[in-house]
OpenMM code with the backbone's topology and positions (N, CA, C; nanometers):
from openmm import Vec3, app, unit

residues = "MET HIS SER PRO GLU HIS ASN ASP GLU GLY PHE THR GLY LEU GLU ALA ALA ILE VAL LEU ILE ALA PHE VAL VAL VAL ALA ALA VAL PHE SER TYR VAL VAL LEU GLY ALA GLY PHE PHE THR THR GLN LYS ALA GLN GLU THR ILE TYR LYS GLY VAL GLU GLN SER THR SER ASN ILE MET ILE THR GLY GLN ILE PHE GLY LEU SER ASP ASP ASN ILE ASN ILE THR ASN ILE THR PHE PRO ILE GLY LEU ALA PRO GLY ALA SER ALA ILE ASP LEU THR THR LEU ARG ILE VAL PHE SER THR PRO ASP THR THR PRO ILE THR LEU THR ARG GLY THR THR ALA ASN SER THR ALA PHE THR THR THR LEU ASN GLY ASN SER VAL THR ALA LEU ASN PRO ASN GLU GLN VAL VAL ILE SER PHE VAL VAL ALA ASN ILE THR ALA THR THR LYS MET ASN ILE GLU ILE ARG PRO SER VAL GLY ALA SER LEU PRO PHE THR LYS THR ALA PRO PRO LYS ILE THR ARG THR ASN ILE LEU ASN".split()
positions = [
    Vec3(5.5359, 2.9395, -5.7223),
    Vec3(5.4981, 2.8259, -5.7955),
    Vec3(5.4568, 2.7128, -5.7034),
    Vec3(5.3607, 2.6469, -5.7484),
    Vec3(5.3068, 2.5356, -5.6687),
    Vec3(5.3695, 2.4060, -5.7115),
    Vec3(5.3917, 2.3248, -5.6114),
    Vec3(5.4475, 2.1943, -5.6455),
    Vec3(5.3353, 2.0989, -5.6814),
    Vec3(5.3589, 2.0106, -5.7747),
    Vec3(5.2546, 1.9189, -5.8170),
    Vec3(5.2182, 1.8151, -5.7110),
    Vec3(5.3036, 1.7974, -5.6131),
    Vec3(5.2754, 1.6954, -5.5118),
    Vec3(5.1740, 1.7408, -5.4077),
    Vec3(5.1648, 1.8705, -5.3817),
    Vec3(5.0771, 1.9199, -5.2761),
    Vec3(4.9873, 2.0275, -5.3342),
    Vec3(4.8619, 1.9925, -5.3574),
    Vec3(4.7706, 2.0863, -5.4196),
    Vec3(4.6452, 2.0974, -5.3339),
    Vec3(4.6222, 2.2162, -5.2696),
    Vec3(4.5047, 2.2411, -5.1848),
    Vec3(4.3871, 2.2954, -5.2634),
    Vec3(4.4028, 2.3183, -5.3862),
    Vec3(4.2962, 2.3768, -5.4646),
    Vec3(4.1828, 2.2780, -5.4898),
    Vec3(4.2040, 2.1536, -5.4573),
    Vec3(4.1030, 2.0522, -5.4828),
    Vec3(3.9946, 2.0446, -5.3753),
    Vec3(4.0058, 2.1208, -5.2675),
    Vec3(3.9035, 2.1211, -5.1625),
    Vec3(3.7797, 2.1865, -5.2193),
    Vec3(3.6819, 2.1067, -5.2473),
    Vec3(3.5648, 2.1553, -5.3202),
    Vec3(3.4417, 2.1549, -5.2322),
    Vec3(3.3317, 2.1911, -5.2883),
    Vec3(3.2032, 2.1911, -5.2179),
    Vec3(3.1598, 2.0519, -5.1787),
    Vec3(3.2033, 1.9505, -5.2556),
    Vec3(3.1681, 1.8124, -5.2243),
    Vec3(3.2291, 1.7702, -5.0921),
    Vec3(3.3521, 1.8046, -5.0694),
    Vec3(3.4170, 1.7696, -4.9432),
    Vec3(3.3537, 1.8448, -4.8275),
    Vec3(3.3187, 1.9705, -4.8485),
    Vec3(3.2517, 2.0481, -4.7437),
    Vec3(3.1165, 1.9849, -4.7102),
    Vec3(3.0450, 1.9362, -4.8089),
    Vec3(2.9161, 1.8718, -4.7863),
    Vec3(2.9333, 1.7430, -4.7060),
    Vec3(3.0384, 1.6670, -4.7331),
    Vec3(3.0652, 1.5433, -4.6589),
    Vec3(3.0932, 1.5745, -4.5124),
    Vec3(3.1719, 1.6761, -4.4862),
    Vec3(3.2017, 1.7165, -4.3482),
    Vec3(3.0737, 1.7635, -4.2792),
    Vec3(2.9910, 1.8405, -4.3475),
    Vec3(2.8650, 1.8885, -4.2914),
    Vec3(2.7724, 1.7719, -4.2579),
    Vec3(2.7635, 1.6747, -4.3483),
    Vec3(2.6793, 1.5566, -4.3244),
    Vec3(2.7301, 1.4791, -4.2034),
    Vec3(2.8616, 1.4678, -4.1882),
    Vec3(2.9183, 1.3978, -4.0725),
    Vec3(2.8778, 1.4676, -3.9426),
    Vec3(2.8856, 1.6019, -3.9401),
    Vec3(2.8437, 1.6757, -3.8207),
    Vec3(2.6947, 1.6570, -3.7923),
    Vec3(2.6113, 1.6579, -3.8947),
    Vec3(2.4676, 1.6405, -3.8779),
    Vec3(2.4369, 1.5008, -3.8243),
    Vec3(2.5049, 1.3989, -3.8747),
    Vec3(2.4835, 1.2613, -3.8281),
    Vec3(2.5224, 1.2489, -3.6808),
    Vec3(2.6370, 1.3049, -3.6424),
    Vec3(2.6811, 1.2991, -3.5024),
    Vec3(2.5804, 1.3720, -3.4133),
    Vec3(2.5330, 1.4886, -3.4558),
    Vec3(2.4350, 1.5633, -3.3776),
    Vec3(2.3037, 1.4859, -3.3659),
    Vec3(2.2603, 1.4194, -3.4720),
    Vec3(2.1365, 1.3418, -3.4687),
    Vec3(2.1478, 1.2248, -3.3710),
    Vec3(2.2597, 1.1549, -3.3724),
    Vec3(2.2806, 1.0427, -3.2804),
    Vec3(2.2818, 1.0931, -3.1366),
    Vec3(2.3495, 1.2044, -3.1118),
    Vec3(2.3552, 1.2615, -2.9781),
    Vec3(2.2156, 1.3024, -2.9310),
    Vec3(2.1377, 1.3670, -3.0160),
    Vec3(2.0032, 1.4105, -2.9765),
    Vec3(1.9119, 1.2905, -2.9529),
    Vec3(1.9289, 1.1833, -3.0307),
    Vec3(1.8495, 1.0615, -3.0106),
    Vec3(1.8790, 1.0025, -2.8723),
    Vec3(2.0049, 0.9988, -2.8341),
    Vec3(2.0435, 0.9454, -2.7034),
    Vec3(1.9861, 1.0325, -2.5921),
    Vec3(1.9945, 1.1647, -2.6064),
    Vec3(1.9431, 1.2553, -2.5039),
    Vec3(1.7913, 1.2428, -2.4932),
    Vec3(1.7197, 1.2388, -2.6055),
    Vec3(1.5750, 1.2243, -2.6024),
    Vec3(1.5327, 1.0895, -2.5433),
    Vec3(1.6038, 0.9844, -2.5783),
    Vec3(1.5735, 0.8519, -2.5230),
    Vec3(1.5896, 0.8503, -2.3721),
    Vec3(1.6957, 0.9122, -2.3225),
    Vec3(1.7163, 0.9195, -2.1776),
    Vec3(1.6058, 1.0019, -2.1124),
    Vec3(1.5635, 1.1089, -2.1781),
    Vec3(1.4547, 1.1911, -2.1241),
    Vec3(1.3239, 1.1157, -2.1173),
    Vec3(1.2902, 1.0420, -2.2232),
    Vec3(1.1671, 0.9628, -2.2229),
    Vec3(1.1712, 0.8548, -2.1155),
    Vec3(1.2856, 0.7903, -2.0986),
    Vec3(1.3016, 0.6869, -1.9964),
    Vec3(1.2820, 0.7470, -1.8572),
    Vec3(1.3434, 0.8626, -1.8330),
    Vec3(1.3312, 0.9287, -1.7034),
    Vec3(1.1873, 0.9693, -1.6766),
    Vec3(1.1187, 1.0209, -1.7764),
    Vec3(0.9782, 1.0600, -1.7614),
    Vec3(0.8915, 0.9397, -1.7288),
    Vec3(0.9162, 0.8276, -1.7943),
    Vec3(0.8388, 0.7061, -1.7685),
    Vec3(0.8614, 0.6571, -1.6257),
    Vec3(0.9848, 0.6586, -1.5804),
    Vec3(1.0142, 0.6144, -1.4435),
    Vec3(0.9511, 0.7081, -1.3416),
    Vec3(0.9527, 0.8388, -1.3687),
    Vec3(0.8896, 0.9347, -1.2778),
    Vec3(0.7393, 0.9106, -1.2707),
    Vec3(0.6767, 0.8803, -1.3832),
    Vec3(0.5335, 0.8523, -1.3869),
    Vec3(0.5015, 0.7262, -1.3065),
    Vec3(0.5821, 0.6226, -1.3206),
    Vec3(0.5613, 0.4997, -1.2437),
    Vec3(0.5733, 0.5277, -1.0943),
    Vec3(0.6697, 0.6104, -1.0566),
    Vec3(0.6896, 0.6443, -0.9161),
    Vec3(0.5693, 0.7197, -0.8611),
    Vec3(0.5153, 0.8120, -0.9380),
    Vec3(0.3985, 0.8882, -0.8935),
    Vec3(0.2785, 0.7956, -0.8750),
    Vec3(0.2535, 0.7065, -0.9709),
    Vec3(0.1404, 0.6140, -0.9586),
    Vec3(0.1568, 0.5221, -0.8386),
    Vec3(0.2786, 0.4749, -0.8151),
    Vec3(0.3037, 0.3869, -0.7007),
    Vec3(0.2833, 0.4630, -0.5700),
    Vec3(0.3264, 0.5893, -0.5668),
    Vec3(0.3074, 0.6715, -0.4478),
    Vec3(0.1613, 0.6954, -0.4170),
    Vec3(0.0816, 0.7223, -0.5199),
    Vec3(-0.0626, 0.7414, -0.5005),
    Vec3(-0.1252, 0.6115, -0.4503),
    Vec3(-0.0848, 0.4995, -0.5065),
    Vec3(-0.1380, 0.3694, -0.4630),
    Vec3(-0.1026, 0.3437, -0.3170),
    Vec3(0.0205, 0.3762, -0.2773),
    Vec3(0.0637, 0.3528, -0.1399),
    Vec3(-0.0040, 0.4465, -0.0407),
    Vec3(-0.0360, 0.5673, -0.0834),
    Vec3(-0.0881, 0.6663, 0.0105),
    Vec3(-0.2385, 0.6579, 0.0296),
    Vec3(-0.3091, 0.5919, -0.0569),
    Vec3(-0.4539, 0.5831, -0.0418),
    Vec3(-0.4914, 0.4585, 0.0365),
    Vec3(-0.5888, 0.4745, 0.1229),
    Vec3(-0.6351, 0.3610, 0.2015),
    Vec3(-0.7473, 0.2913, 0.1263),
    Vec3(-0.7301, 0.1645, 0.1000),
    Vec3(-0.8307, 0.0868, 0.0291),
    Vec3(-0.9293, 0.0202, 0.1242),
    Vec3(-0.8888, 0.0033, 0.2499),
    Vec3(-0.9718, -0.0677, 0.3470),
    Vec3(-1.0551, 0.0328, 0.4259),
    Vec3(-1.1786, -0.0067, 0.4543),
    Vec3(-1.2635, 0.0766, 0.5394),
    Vec3(-1.3469, -0.0127, 0.6311),
    Vec3(-1.3816, 0.0423, 0.7463),
    Vec3(-1.4691, -0.0275, 0.8398),
    Vec3(-1.6113, -0.0148, 0.7853),
    Vec3(-1.6807, -0.1259, 0.7738),
    Vec3(-1.8136, -0.1234, 0.7118),
    Vec3(-1.9275, -0.1487, 0.8101),
    Vec3(-1.8977, -0.1509, 0.9378),
    Vec3(-2.0033, -0.1739, 1.0361),
    Vec3(-1.9539, -0.1413, 1.1763),
    Vec3(-2.0281, -0.1904, 1.2748),
    Vec3(-1.9944, -0.1663, 1.4145),
    Vec3(-1.8741, -0.2508, 1.4579),
    Vec3(-1.8015, -0.1998, 1.5563),
    Vec3(-1.6902, -0.2735, 1.6170),
    Vec3(-1.7403, -0.3248, 1.7513),
    Vec3(-1.7343, -0.4568, 1.7677),
    Vec3(-1.7885, -0.5205, 1.8865),
    Vec3(-1.6774, -0.5732, 1.9751),
    Vec3(-1.6992, -0.5600, 2.1052),
    Vec3(-1.6159, -0.6242, 2.2061),
    Vec3(-1.6992, -0.7318, 2.2726),
    Vec3(-1.6517, -0.8557, 2.2677),
    Vec3(-1.7276, -0.9676, 2.3228),
    Vec3(-1.6686, -1.0090, 2.4565),
    Vec3(-1.7570, -1.0499, 2.5484),
    Vec3(-1.7148, -1.0877, 2.6823),
    Vec3(-1.7704, -1.2249, 2.7172),
    Vec3(-1.6898, -1.3043, 2.7879),
    Vec3(-1.7359, -1.4353, 2.8355),
    Vec3(-1.7940, -1.4267, 2.9761),
    Vec3(-1.7507, -1.3243, 3.0531),
    Vec3(-1.7873, -1.3180, 3.1939),
    Vec3(-1.8613, -1.1895, 3.2346),
    Vec3(-1.8958, -1.1047, 3.1407),
    Vec3(-1.9602, -0.9756, 3.1676),
    Vec3(-1.8755, -0.8833, 3.2549),
    Vec3(-1.7458, -0.9093, 3.2608),
    Vec3(-1.6541, -0.8249, 3.3385),
    Vec3(-1.5456, -0.7671, 3.2476),
    Vec3(-1.4904, -0.8516, 3.1586),
    Vec3(-1.3810, -0.8110, 3.0702),
    Vec3(-1.4135, -0.8446, 2.9247),
    Vec3(-1.3729, -0.7559, 2.8344),
    Vec3(-1.3826, -0.7860, 2.6916),
    Vec3(-1.2629, -0.8738, 2.6565),
    Vec3(-1.2904, -0.9862, 2.5884),
    Vec3(-1.1829, -1.0799, 2.5547),
    Vec3(-1.1690, -1.1027, 2.4039),
    Vec3(-1.2603, -1.0437, 2.3257),
    Vec3(-1.2555, -1.0635, 2.1814),
    Vec3(-1.3053, -0.9369, 2.1117),
    Vec3(-1.2376, -0.8976, 2.0037),
    Vec3(-1.2789, -0.7830, 1.9226),
    Vec3(-1.3199, -0.8363, 1.7855),
    Vec3(-1.4335, -0.7880, 1.7339),
    Vec3(-1.4848, -0.8312, 1.6040),
    Vec3(-1.5367, -0.7098, 1.5281),
    Vec3(-1.4993, -0.7014, 1.3995),
    Vec3(-1.5515, -0.5918, 1.3168),
    Vec3(-1.5423, -0.6302, 1.1695),
    Vec3(-1.6335, -0.5738, 1.0870),
    Vec3(-1.6323, -0.6017, 0.9431),
    Vec3(-1.5514, -0.4959, 0.8677),
    Vec3(-1.4828, -0.5396, 0.7625),
    Vec3(-1.4115, -0.4472, 0.6751),
    Vec3(-1.4541, -0.4714, 0.5309),
    Vec3(-1.4358, -0.3713, 0.4492),
    Vec3(-1.4639, -0.3814, 0.3066),
    Vec3(-1.3645, -0.2951, 0.2321),
    Vec3(-1.3801, -0.2894, 0.1026),
    Vec3(-1.2923, -0.2084, 0.0188),
    Vec3(-1.3605, -0.0779, -0.0187),
    Vec3(-1.2811, 0.0263, -0.0311),
    Vec3(-1.3322, 0.1542, -0.0797),
    Vec3(-1.3748, 0.1374, -0.2256),
    Vec3(-1.4689, 0.2190, -0.2725),
    Vec3(-1.5120, 0.2078, -0.4125),
    Vec3(-1.3942, 0.2216, -0.5092),
    Vec3(-1.3882, 0.1326, -0.6049),
    Vec3(-1.2822, 0.1357, -0.7057),
    Vec3(-1.1527, 0.0701, -0.6640),
    Vec3(-1.1433, 0.0224, -0.5405),
    Vec3(-1.0200, -0.0415, -0.4929),
    Vec3(-1.0110, -0.1840, -0.5454),
    Vec3(-0.8887, -0.2304, -0.5628),
    Vec3(-0.8690, -0.3673, -0.6093),
    Vec3(-0.8575, -0.4616, -0.4895),
    Vec3(-0.8671, -0.5903, -0.5155),
    Vec3(-0.8656, -0.6933, -0.4112),
    Vec3(-0.7392, -0.6851, -0.3267),
    Vec3(-0.7508, -0.7276, -0.2015),
    Vec3(-0.6382, -0.7248, -0.1069),
    Vec3(-0.6136, -0.8662, -0.0555),
    Vec3(-0.4870, -0.9029, -0.0499),
    Vec3(-0.4458, -1.0316, 0.0061),
    Vec3(-0.4469, -1.0196, 0.1577),
    Vec3(-0.5362, -1.0902, 0.2242),
    Vec3(-0.5492, -1.0809, 0.3694),
    Vec3(-0.4383, -1.1559, 0.4428),
    Vec3(-0.3657, -1.2433, 0.3756),
    Vec3(-0.2576, -1.3166, 0.4424),
    Vec3(-0.1400, -1.2250, 0.4741),
    Vec3(-0.1301, -1.1106, 0.4069),
    Vec3(-0.0205, -1.0168, 0.4348),
    Vec3(-0.0663, -0.9008, 0.5222),
    Vec3(-0.1932, -0.8996, 0.5596),
    Vec3(-0.2482, -0.7945, 0.6447),
    Vec3(-0.1933, -0.8082, 0.7864),
    Vec3(-0.1714, -0.6953, 0.8516),
    Vec3(-0.1267, -0.6938, 0.9914),
    Vec3(-0.2217, -0.6032, 1.0687),
    Vec3(-0.2466, -0.6385, 1.1946),
    Vec3(-0.3264, -0.5551, 1.2838),
    Vec3(-0.2424, -0.5285, 1.4076),
    Vec3(-0.2334, -0.4009, 1.4433),
    Vec3(-0.1602, -0.3616, 1.5638),
    Vec3(-0.2634, -0.3176, 1.6672),
    Vec3(-0.2600, -0.3811, 1.7845),
    Vec3(-0.3558, -0.3532, 1.8910),
    Vec3(-0.2800, -0.3086, 2.0154),
    Vec3(-0.3326, -0.2035, 2.0812),
    Vec3(-0.2721, -0.1590, 2.2073),
    Vec3(-0.3761, -0.0862, 2.2915),
    Vec3(-0.3475, -0.0757, 2.4202),
    Vec3(-0.4242, 0.0061, 2.5143),
    Vec3(-0.3236, 0.0970, 2.5843),
    Vec3(-0.3701, 0.1952, 2.6597),
    Vec3(-0.2738, 0.2807, 2.7306),
    Vec3(-0.1843, 0.2041, 2.8283),
    Vec3(-0.2321, 0.0881, 2.8745),
    Vec3(-0.1545, 0.0108, 2.9727),
    Vec3(-0.0750, -0.1037, 2.9115),
    Vec3(-0.0854, -0.1256, 2.7820),
    Vec3(-0.0138, -0.2377, 2.7200),
    Vec3(0.0718, -0.1883, 2.6042),
    Vec3(0.1718, -0.2674, 2.5705),
    Vec3(0.2544, -0.2362, 2.4536),
    Vec3(0.1821, -0.2860, 2.3284),
    Vec3(0.2077, -0.2230, 2.2162),
    Vec3(0.1403, -0.2677, 2.0930),
    Vec3(0.1746, -0.4126, 2.0584),
    Vec3(0.0725, -0.4855, 2.0162),
    Vec3(0.0867, -0.6242, 1.9742),
    Vec3(0.0522, -0.6307, 1.8263),
    Vec3(0.1411, -0.6898, 1.7452),
    Vec3(0.1150, -0.7059, 1.6025),
    Vec3(0.0559, -0.8441, 1.5785),
    Vec3(-0.0639, -0.8456, 1.5203),
    Vec3(-0.1339, -0.9711, 1.4927),
    Vec3(-0.1228, -1.0033, 1.3447),
    Vec3(-0.1055, -1.1299, 1.3141),
    Vec3(-0.1036, -1.1767, 1.1755),
    Vec3(-0.2254, -1.2664, 1.1533),
    Vec3(-0.2571, -1.2904, 1.0278),
    Vec3(-0.3728, -1.3733, 0.9976),
    Vec3(-0.3443, -1.5186, 1.0309),
    Vec3(-0.4390, -1.5828, 1.0968),
    Vec3(-0.4263, -1.7241, 1.1311),
    Vec3(-0.5580, -1.7959, 1.1083),
    Vec3(-0.5597, -1.9241, 1.1404),
    Vec3(-0.6819, -2.0021, 1.1217),
    Vec3(-0.7714, -1.9985, 1.2451),
    Vec3(-0.7140, -1.9661, 1.3625),
    Vec3(-0.7930, -1.9477, 1.4841),
    Vec3(-0.7494, -1.8193, 1.5519),
    Vec3(-0.8458, -1.7494, 1.6098),
    Vec3(-0.8159, -1.6236, 1.6780),
    Vec3(-0.7486, -1.6529, 1.8112),
    Vec3(-0.6376, -1.5855, 1.8357),
    Vec3(-0.5694, -1.5956, 1.9644),
    Vec3(-0.4975, -1.4638, 1.9899),
    Vec3(-0.4061, -1.4608, 2.0855),
    Vec3(-0.3416, -1.3352, 2.1236),
    Vec3(-0.2398, -1.2868, 2.0206),
    Vec3(-0.2056, -1.3681, 1.9197),
    Vec3(-0.1104, -1.3254, 1.8170),
    Vec3(-0.1660, -1.3374, 1.6755),
    Vec3(-0.2902, -1.3852, 1.6627),
    Vec3(-0.3472, -1.4056, 1.5287),
    Vec3(-0.4933, -1.3610, 1.5252),
    Vec3(-0.5350, -1.3154, 1.4088),
    Vec3(-0.6742, -1.2798, 1.3862),
    Vec3(-0.7289, -1.3696, 1.2756),
    Vec3(-0.8600, -1.3815, 1.2707),
    Vec3(-0.9244, -1.4608, 1.1659),
    Vec3(-0.9999, -1.3678, 1.0717),
    Vec3(-1.0168, -1.4134, 0.9492),
    Vec3(-1.0938, -1.3403, 0.8491),
    Vec3(-1.1978, -1.4351, 0.7922),
    Vec3(-1.3252, -1.3974, 0.8072),
    Vec3(-1.4329, -1.4842, 0.7599),
    Vec3(-1.5316, -1.4067, 0.6736),
    Vec3(-1.5904, -1.4784, 0.5813),
    Vec3(-1.6958, -1.4261, 0.4948),
    Vec3(-1.8090, -1.5278, 0.4976),
    Vec3(-1.9233, -1.4867, 0.5486),
    Vec3(-2.0384, -1.5779, 0.5642),
    Vec3(-2.0015, -1.7028, 0.6435),
    Vec3(-1.9183, -1.6854, 0.7456),
    Vec3(-1.8790, -1.7957, 0.8321),
    Vec3(-1.7638, -1.8802, 0.7809),
    Vec3(-1.7171, -1.8566, 0.6593),
    Vec3(-1.6073, -1.9348, 0.6017),
    Vec3(-1.4787, -1.8536, 0.6024),
    Vec3(-1.3685, -1.9196, 0.6329),
    Vec3(-1.2376, -1.8536, 0.6332),
    Vec3(-1.2000, -1.8111, 0.4915),
    Vec3(-1.1497, -1.6871, 0.4761),
    Vec3(-1.1080, -1.6364, 0.3453),
    Vec3(-0.9683, -1.5763, 0.3553),
    Vec3(-0.8986, -1.5724, 0.2420),
    Vec3(-0.7628, -1.5181, 0.2379),
    Vec3(-0.7531, -1.3925, 0.1521),
    Vec3(-0.8648, -1.3490, 0.0933),
    Vec3(-0.8630, -1.2292, 0.0092),
    Vec3(-0.9905, -1.1488, 0.0340),
    Vec3(-0.9774, -1.0177, 0.0233),
    Vec3(-1.0900, -0.9269, 0.0325),
    Vec3(-1.1136, -0.8693, -0.1061),
    Vec3(-1.2253, -0.9053, -0.1663),
    Vec3(-1.2588, -0.8634, -0.3025),
    Vec3(-1.3601, -0.7491, -0.2996),
    Vec3(-1.3719, -0.6739, -0.4102),
    Vec3(-1.4717, -0.5668, -0.4145),
    Vec3(-1.6116, -0.6192, -0.3838),
    Vec3(-1.6896, -0.5371, -0.3167),
    Vec3(-1.8283, -0.5672, -0.2793),
    Vec3(-1.8416, -0.6817, -0.1798),
    Vec3(-1.7352, -0.7144, -0.1084),
    Vec3(-1.7412, -0.8155, -0.0031),
    Vec3(-1.7224, -0.7484, 0.1325),
    Vec3(-1.7735, -0.8142, 0.2351),
    Vec3(-1.7582, -0.7663, 0.3711),
    Vec3(-1.7014, -0.8808, 0.4537),
    Vec3(-1.5742, -0.8689, 0.4896),
    Vec3(-1.5045, -0.9726, 0.5648),
    Vec3(-1.5015, -0.9330, 0.7122),
    Vec3(-1.5278, -1.0302, 0.7993),
    Vec3(-1.5281, -1.0064, 0.9434),
    Vec3(-1.3920, -1.0457, 1.0005),
    Vec3(-1.3329, -0.9526, 1.0740),
    Vec3(-1.2057, -0.9770, 1.1421),
    Vec3(-1.2357, -0.9992, 1.2892),
    Vec3(-1.1705, -1.0989, 1.3476),
    Vec3(-1.1909, -1.1296, 1.4888),
    Vec3(-1.0570, -1.1659, 1.5512),
    Vec3(-1.0324, -1.1146, 1.6730),
    Vec3(-0.9092, -1.1507, 1.7444),
    Vec3(-0.9301, -1.1432, 1.8949),
    Vec3(-0.8461, -1.2144, 1.9674),
    Vec3(-0.8524, -1.2236, 2.1128),
    Vec3(-0.7683, -1.1114, 2.1730),
    Vec3(-0.8202, -1.0523, 2.2820),
    Vec3(-0.7462, -0.9502, 2.3559),
    Vec3(-0.7383, -0.9924, 2.5018),
    Vec3(-0.6441, -0.9336, 2.5721),
    Vec3(-0.6238, -0.9697, 2.7122),
    Vec3(-0.7079, -0.8800, 2.8020),
    Vec3(-0.8199, -0.9311, 2.8496),
    Vec3(-0.9051, -0.8698, 2.9506),
    Vec3(-0.9097, -0.7171, 2.9493),
    Vec3(-0.9930, -0.6630, 2.8632),
    Vec3(-1.0147, -0.5193, 2.8552),
    Vec3(-1.1273, -0.4837, 2.9511),
    Vec3(-1.1006, -0.3961, 3.0449),
    Vec3(-1.2014, -0.3569, 3.1434),
    Vec3(-1.2845, -0.2399, 3.0921),
    Vec3(-1.3881, -0.2035, 3.1672),
    Vec3(-1.4792, -0.0955, 3.1293),
    Vec3(-1.4031, 0.0354, 3.1114),
    Vec3(-1.4457, 0.1149, 3.0166),
    Vec3(-1.3941, 0.2484, 2.9805),
    Vec3(-1.2474, 0.2496, 2.9366),
    Vec3(-1.1921, 0.1363, 2.8993),
    Vec3(-1.0539, 0.1313, 2.8506),
    Vec3(-1.0493, 0.1735, 2.7045),
    Vec3(-0.9545, 0.2618, 2.6720),
    Vec3(-0.9348, 0.3017, 2.5320),
    Vec3(-0.8493, 0.1967, 2.4622),
    Vec3(-0.8857, 0.1704, 2.3362),
    Vec3(-0.8115, 0.0721, 2.2563),
    Vec3(-0.7703, 0.1365, 2.1248),
    Vec3(-0.6457, 0.1165, 2.0862),
    Vec3(-0.5954, 0.1635, 1.9579),
    Vec3(-0.5790, 0.0434, 1.8664),
    Vec3(-0.6413, 0.0513, 1.7493),
    Vec3(-0.6342, -0.0568, 1.6513),
    Vec3(-0.5892, 0.0042, 1.5195),
    Vec3(-0.4919, -0.0600, 1.4572),
    Vec3(-0.4426, -0.0128, 1.3276),
    Vec3(-0.4370, -0.1302, 1.2311),
    Vec3(-0.5068, -0.1161, 1.1194),
    Vec3(-0.5066, -0.2187, 1.0151),
    Vec3(-0.4003, -0.1786, 0.9140),
    Vec3(-0.3038, -0.2670, 0.8902),
    Vec3(-0.1922, -0.2370, 0.8000),
    Vec3(-0.1893, -0.3345, 0.6818),
    Vec3(-0.2431, -0.2920, 0.5670),
    Vec3(-0.2316, -0.3778, 0.4482),
    Vec3(-0.0902, -0.3701, 0.3916),
    Vec3(-0.0522, -0.4684, 0.3105),
    Vec3(0.0823, -0.4667, 0.2520),
    Vec3(0.0960, -0.3559, 0.1488),
    Vec3(-0.0138, -0.3171, 0.0837),
    Vec3(-0.0141, -0.2071, -0.0127),
    Vec3(-0.1235, -0.1102, 0.0269),
    Vec3(-0.0909, 0.0167, 0.0320),
    Vec3(-0.1885, 0.1184, 0.0692),
    Vec3(-0.1636, 0.1686, 0.2093),
    Vec3(-0.2355, 0.2718, 0.2446),
    Vec3(-0.2190, 0.3343, 0.3749),
    Vec3(-0.2851, 0.2506, 0.4840),
    Vec3(-0.2293, 0.2615, 0.6048),
    Vec3(-0.2895, 0.1914, 0.7175),
    Vec3(-0.4158, 0.2653, 0.7617),
    Vec3(-0.5006, 0.1955, 0.8344),
    Vec3(-0.6267, 0.2508, 0.8829),
    Vec3(-0.6266, 0.2433, 1.0351),
    Vec3(-0.5872, 0.3522, 1.1025),
    Vec3(-0.5883, 0.3517, 1.2491),
    Vec3(-0.7209, 0.4042, 1.3035),
    Vec3(-0.7640, 0.3517, 1.4164),
    Vec3(-0.8820, 0.4046, 1.4833),
    Vec3(-0.8725, 0.3724, 1.6311),
    Vec3(-0.9425, 0.4520, 1.7121),
    Vec3(-0.9437, 0.4363, 1.8570),
    Vec3(-1.0868, 0.4127, 1.9015),
    Vec3(-1.1050, 0.3152, 1.9878),
    Vec3(-1.2369, 0.2826, 2.0423),
    Vec3(-1.2261, 0.2724, 2.1943),
    Vec3(-1.3405, 0.2899, 2.2624),
    Vec3(-1.3447, 0.2841, 2.4083),
    Vec3(-1.4484, 0.1817, 2.4514),
    Vec3(-1.4111, 0.1022, 2.5499),
    Vec3(-1.5050, 0.0044, 2.6055),
    Vec3(-1.6144, 0.0795, 2.6800),
    Vec3(-1.7368, 0.0258, 2.6796),
    Vec3(-1.8466, 0.0946, 2.7495),
    Vec3(-1.8279, 0.0904, 2.9018),
    Vec3(-1.9022, 0.1744, 2.9747),
    Vec3(-1.8882, 0.1756, 3.1210),
    Vec3(-1.9366, 0.0469, 3.1880),
    Vec3(-2.0287, -0.0231, 3.1234),
    Vec3(-2.0764, -0.1511, 3.1783),
    Vec3(-2.0559, -0.2576, 3.0712),
    Vec3(-1.9825, -0.3618, 3.1039),
    Vec3(-1.9512, -0.4699, 3.0106),
    Vec3(-2.0643, -0.5730, 3.0137),
    Vec3(-2.1113, -0.6102, 2.8937),
    Vec3(-2.2112, -0.7179, 2.8783),
    Vec3(-2.1498, -0.8223, 2.7836),
    Vec3(-2.2270, -0.9212, 2.7452),
    Vec3(-2.1758, -1.0241, 2.6541),
    Vec3(-2.1330, -0.9647, 2.5205),
    Vec3(-2.2144, -0.8756, 2.4619),
    Vec3(-2.1838, -0.8108, 2.3342),
    Vec3(-2.1865, -0.6602, 2.3560),
    Vec3(-2.0728, -0.5946, 2.3266),
    Vec3(-2.0581, -0.4521, 2.3520),
    Vec3(-2.0213, -0.3800, 2.2244),
    Vec3(-2.0902, -0.2696, 2.1951),
    Vec3(-2.0504, -0.1837, 2.0825),
    Vec3(-1.9442, -0.0896, 2.1348),
    Vec3(-1.8288, -0.0911, 2.0699),
    Vec3(-1.7199, -0.0033, 2.1134),
    Vec3(-1.7368, 0.1329, 2.0476),
    Vec3(-1.7266, 0.2377, 2.1263),
    Vec3(-1.7444, 0.3746, 2.0759),
    Vec3(-1.6098, 0.4408, 2.0521),
] * unit.nanometer
topology = app.Topology()
chain = topology.addChain("A")
for resn in residues:
    res = topology.addResidue(resn, chain)
    for name in ("N", "CA", "C"):
        topology.addAtom(name, app.Element.getBySymbol(name[0]), res)
């Protein structure tokens, strides 16, 4: 005989449906959290890939001859060359640009942008006027002072923008120094 105080016969389909709905709601919330975390992770991975591509591509290119200028026809004392942007590249802030210059006999010197060319600073000009940005379809001339480069000396120059890959190149002074020398 069953006691009237404790009756299990009342467990019906309605109660089973409530329990089932509770499990479905918990599973839905859990799946929403997992999917949200997955979408967030995918977005961050995509941003990282785009940033990596931006950092690895060089936007700067040499757009003309590299000249070594001499005051005495014995030593090159100034380097001048034009730069531009690769097709499709965005503008570059020249105030954050760095140039590293060295020869086999000297330690590398890091030059920053300045208003006058000297042994620690380079200038950037466009049509004779000082500029602080390199925009698409422009050709900016970089000029800096070097310490007495003699004939046939190899020079290593590396242009380092704040964003994008650096542009290293090696040039050699000609066997006979004149006032204006094309570096090969």
